C-alpha positions in Angstrom: 0.0 -0.2 -0.1 1.4 3.6 -1.0 0.4 6.4 1.1 0.8 9.7 1.0 0.3 12.2 4.5 -0.3 15.7 3.9 0.2 18.4 6.9 0.3 21.8 6.6 2.2 22.7 9.9 4.4 25.7 10.2 6.0 24.7 13.4 6.0 21.7 15.8 2.4 20.9 17.3 -0.2 18.2 17.6 -0.8 18.1 14.0 2.7 17.8 13.1 3.8 15.5 15.8 0.6 12.9 15.3 1.7 13.0 11.2 5.1 12.1 12.1 4.4 9.2 14.6 1.9 8.0 12.1 4.4 7.9 9.3 7.3 6.2 11.4 4.6 3.6 12.6 3.1 3.1 8.9 6.8 2.7 7.7 7.7 0.3 10.3 4.7 -1.9 9.3 6.3 -2.3 6.0 4.2 0.4 3.8 5.6 2.9 1.3 4.7 6.5 2.9 5.6 9.9 2.1 4.7 13.5 3.8 3.9 16.4 2.2 5.1 19.1 4.7 4.0 22.6 5.6 7.0 24.2 6.0 10.8 24.0 6.4 10.7 23.4 10.2 8.5 20.3 10.0 10.1 19.1 6.8 13.6 19.3 8.8 12.0 17.4 11.7 10.9 14.7 9.2 14.2 14.2 7.7 15.7 13.9 11.2 13.3 10.7 11.7 14.3 9.4 8.1 10.7 10.2 7.0 10.5 10.3 3.2 9.5 13.8 2.0 7.0 14.6 -0.9 7.7 17.8 -2.7 4.6 19.4 -3.1 3.7 22.9 -2.0 0.4 23.0 -0.2 1.2 26.0 1.7 -1.3 28.3 -0.4 -4.3 29.6 1.3 -6.2 31.8 -1.3 -8.2 29.9 -4.4 -5.3 30.1 -6.5 -2.8 28.4 -4.1 -5.4 25.6 -3.4 -5.9 24.9 -6.8 -2.1 24.9 -7.4 -1.4 22.6 -4.5 -4.1 20.1 -5.6 -2.8 20.3 -9.2 0.6 19.0 -7.5 -0.8 16.4 -5.6 -2.8 15.3 -8.5 0.6 14.5 -10.4 2.4 13.3 -7.4 -0.4 10.5 -6.7 -0.2 9.3 -10.6 3.7 9.4 -10.5 3.7 7.0 -6.9 0.6 5.1 -7.7 -0.7 6.2 -4.4 -3.6 4.1 -2.8 -4.5 6.2 0.2 -4.2 10.3 0.4 -4.5 11.2 4.2 -5.3 14.7 4.9 -4.2 16.0 8.5 -5.6 19.6 8.0 -8.5 21.7 6.6 -6.2 22.8 3.3 -5.4 19.5 2.2 -9.2 18.3 2.5 -10.1 21.2 0.3 -7.5 20.2 -2.0 -8.9 16.7 -1.9 -12.2 17.9 -2.1 -11.4 20.2 -5.9 -9.6 16.8 -7.1 -12.7 14.6 -6.3 -15.0 17.3 -7.8 -13.1 17.6 -11.0 -12.6 13.7 -11.6 -9.1 14.0 -11.3 -8.9 11.3 -9.0 -7.5 8.0 -10.0 -8.9 5.3 -7.7 -7.0 6.8 -4.8 -9.0 7.3 -1.7 -8.9 10.4 0.2 -9.2 10.7 4.1 -9.6 13.8 6.7 -7.9 12.8 10.0 -10.0 15.7 12.3 -7.6 16.8 15.0 -9.8 19.9 15.6 -11.6 22.3 14.1 -12.7 25.8 14.9 -16.2 26.9 15.0 -15.7 29.2 11.6 -14.2 26.5 9.8 -17.3 24.3 10.4 -19.5 26.8 8.5 -17.5 25.6 4.9 -15.4 22.6 5.6 -18.3 20.4 5.5 -18.8 21.0 1.6 -15.4 19.2 1.0 -15.4 16.8 3.8 -18.7 15.2 2.2 -17.0 14.7 -1.2 -14.0 12.7 0.6 -14.0 8.6 1.1 -13.6 9.1 5.0 -13.2 11.3 7.8 -11.4 10.1 11.0 -12.4 11.8 14.2 -10.1 11.8 17.2 -12.8 11.9 20.1 -16.6 11.4 21.0 -16.8 14.9 21.2 -15.7 15.6 18.0 -17.7 13.1 16.4 -20.9 14.5 17.5 -20.0 17.9 16.2 -19.1 16.4 12.9 -22.8 15.1 12.9 -24.2 18.3 13.7 -22.1 20.2 11.2 -24.2 18.0 8.2 -20.8 15.9 7.3 -22.6 12.5 6.2 -22.9 9.9 9.0 -21.6 7.1 6.9 -18.3 8.9 6.1 -17.4 9.4 9.9 -15.3 7.3 12.4 -13.8 8.1 15.6 -10.4 6.6 16.4 -8.9 8.2 19.9 -5.6 9.4 19.8 -2.4 6.9 21.1 0.9 7.8 21.7 4.3 5.2 21.9 4.0 4.3 25.5 7.8 2.9 25.1 8.7 6.6 24.5 7.2 7.8 28.0 6.7 4.5 29.9 10.1 4.6 32.1 11.0 2.2 34.5 11.3 4.0 37.9 14.7 4.2 38.2 14.9 6.1 34.4 12.0 8.5 35.9 13.6 9.0 39.3 17.0 9.8 37.4 15.5 12.5 34.4 13.8 13.8 37.6 16.5 14.4 39.5 18.6 15.7 36.5 15.7 18.3 35.3 15.3 19.7 38.7 18.8 20.3 39.0 19.1 21.9 36.1 16.0 23.8 36.4 16.7 24.6 40.3 14.0 23.0 41.7 14.2 21.1 45.2 13.4 17.5 45.6 10.7 18.3 47.9 8.7 21.1 46.0 5.7 20.1 44.2 5.6 20.7 40.9 2.7 21.8 38.5 3.6 22.1 35.0 2.2 23.5 31.8 3.5 22.4 28.5 2.2 24.0 25.2 1.5 27.0 23.2 1.3 30.1 25.0 -1.8 30.9 23.3 -5.4 32.0 24.5 -7.5 29.4 23.2 -5.0 27.1 25.4 -6.4 28.8 28.5 -3.1 30.0 29.6 -4.7 33.5 31.2 -6.0 31.2 33.6 -2.9 29.7 34.6 -1.2 32.5 36.7 -4.5 33.6 38.6 -5.1 30.2 39.4 -1.4 29.7 40.9 -1.5 32.5 43.2 -4.4 31.4 45.0 -2.5 27.6 45.3 0.7 29.4 47.0 -1.4 30.7 49.2 -2.6 27.3 50.9 0.4 25.3 49.5 3.7 27.2 49.8 6.4 24.5 48.7 4.8 24.6 45.2 6.3 26.1 41.9 5.4 26.4 38.3 6.9 25.2 35.2 5.6 26.7 32.0 7.3 25.0 28.8 6.9 26.7 25.6 6.4 29.8 23.8 3.7 31.7 22.3 2.2 35.3 22.1 1.0 35.2 25.6 4.4 34.9 27.0 5.1 38.5 27.9 1.7 39.0 29.4 2.0 36.0 31.6 5.8 36.8 32.4 4.7 40.5 33.2 1.9 39.1 35.9 4.5 37.2 37.2 6.7 40.2 37.8 3.8 42.1 39.0 2.4 39.9 41.5 5.8 38.7 43.0 6.5 35.5 41.9 9.8 35.4 40.5 10.9 32.4 42.4 8.1 30.4 42.2 7.6 30.5 38.1 9.8 29.3 35.9 9.6 30.0 32.1 11.4 27.3 30.0 10.5 28.3 26.5 10.6 25.5 23.5 11.9 22.3 24.4 12.7 18.9 22.6 13.1 16.6 25.8 9.3 16.8 26.8 9.3 13.0 28.2 12.4 13.8 30.3 10.9 17.1 31.2 7.4 14.9 32.3 9.5 13.3 34.6 10.4 16.4 36.8 6.3 17.4 37.1 4.4 16.0 40.0 1.1 17.1 37.9 0.3 18.5 34.5 -2.2 21.4 33.8 -4.2 21.4 30.8 -6.4 24.5 31.1 -7.8 24.8 27.4 -10.7 26.9 26.5 -11.3 23.9 23.4 -9.3 20.6 22.9 -10.2 17.8 20.7 -8.5 15.1 22.3 -5.0 16.3 23.7 -1.6 14.3 23.1 0.2 16.3 26.1 -2.2 15.1 28.6 -1.8 11.5 27.3 2.1 12.0 27.5 1.6 13.0 30.9 -0.2 9.9 31.9 2.3 7.7 29.8 5.0 9.2 32.3 2.8 8.6 35.6 1.7 12.0 36.0 -1.7 13.0 37.2 -3.6 15.4 34.6 -5.8 18.5 35.8 -7.5 19.5 32.8 -10.8 21.4 31.7 -13.8 19.6 31.1 -13.7 21.2 27.5 -13.8 19.2 24.3 -12.4 15.7 24.6 -10.7 15.9 27.8 -13.4 13.8 29.9 -12.6 11.4 27.5 -9.2 10.9 28.5 -9.0 12.5 32.5 -11.2 10.2 34.9 -11.7 12.4 38.0 -9.9 10.8 41.1 -8.7 7.9 38.9 -6.2 9.8 37.2 -6.4 13.3 37.8 -9.4 16.1 37.7 -11.4 18.1 35.4 -12.0 21.7 36.3 -14.6 24.1 35.1 -13.7 25.5 31.7 -12.8 29.0 32.0 -12.7 29.0 36.1 -9.5 29.6 37.5 -11.1 29.3 41.0 -11.9 25.9 40.1 -8.6 25.1 38.8 -7.1 26.3 41.8 -9.1 24.1 44.0 -8.7 21.2 42.2 -5.1 21.7 42.1 -4.9 21.9 45.9 -7.0 18.9 46.2 -4.4 16.9 44.4 -1.5 18.6 46.2 -3.0 17.3 49.5 -4.4 13.8 48.1 -2.4 10.8 49.2 -3.5 9.3 46.4 -2.0 11.3 44.1 1.0 8.5 42.9 -1.9 6.2 42.4 -3.6 8.4 39.8 -0.4 8.7 37.9 -0.2 5.0 37.8 -3.7 4.5 36.4 -3.0 7.0 33.7 0.1 5.1 32.8 -1.9 1.9 32.8 -4.6 3.5 30.7 -1.6 4.3 28.0 -0.5 1.1 28.1 -3.7 -0.7 27.6 -5.7 1.6 25.2 -4.3 5.3 24.7 -1.0 3.7 22.6 -0.2 4.3 19.3 -0.2 0.4 18.4 -4.0 0.4 19.0 -4.7 3.7 17.1 -2.5 2.5 14.2 -4.0 -1.1 14.0 -7.5 1.1 13.7 -6.4 3.5 11.1 -5.0 0.7 9.0 -8.2 -1.2 9.1 -9.8 1.4 7.7 -7.3 2.1 4.9 -7.7 -1.6 3.9 -11.6 -1.5 4.2 -11.5 1.3 1.4 -9.1 -0.2 -0.9 
């Protein structure tokens, strides 16, 4: 089977990480796979992982650019006898719709993988998705949204995300070693409880809630620090909040890092305060390491986080509730058990092997 994955990321985020991991898994199973990246950063990352690159310009977002991208995809599909074209973003799905509408397809099957669509996109994307052969969504939450937005029910299936638990499922001695190394690097004491945020520092991720909630936490729990890993448009504003509230010794900004599995080892909990979330990879990664997660009750988060089992859910947008759940976790003697429960959930279900098995099943069913 020959498979073309098309992504449009210009950086390394959830979509790009998912694309890379899927490509690696499919290559390991003996399939011929190419990835058409959306920019140099993503392309360099794919090359580092020795994933074949499809030289297709799919960066255009106006009508002319989308049409040009569709023509280049058509040529690549014909030349390489592609069986499956798997679109990981809205732009490629539109190009696929063009190809289907104009009868340029040559027997290949077109799939869209819905990692998350904003409200505006739902107003026009269903027109193109209904022209494709299948849409795979990553959560029951997204499945319901697809149905409510006029996408044909016969063309939608749900496959929960999964991660390579071997990358995150450290043995206890490995986790303890990484914990000590990262804490030493960042000047964190062993007895300090570390709350971590990992991701883009942007409005939709709920970053505006983190500092106000943390201020309330340290009023009750003094031996707590906040680790913020990532970068984005809210970084300056968040650093100003830290300065204004004299939290300089309590909050650590690391910027973008590539050693996330090791960084997770130094945390005692992960916070995921998103206003919208299809099915977070970061929270699964934390669970894989054995870290309890405190997540907003938005989107697909309740399909991952089970209160008092592997973490807590708080009311989306409510930093008071976020602080209460954090304080509850800090004082909960069963927090380590919660972390172990999350790790077991990843090992038994939220893993890449199960996810790729399901995707592979739908590939074969289509062709």
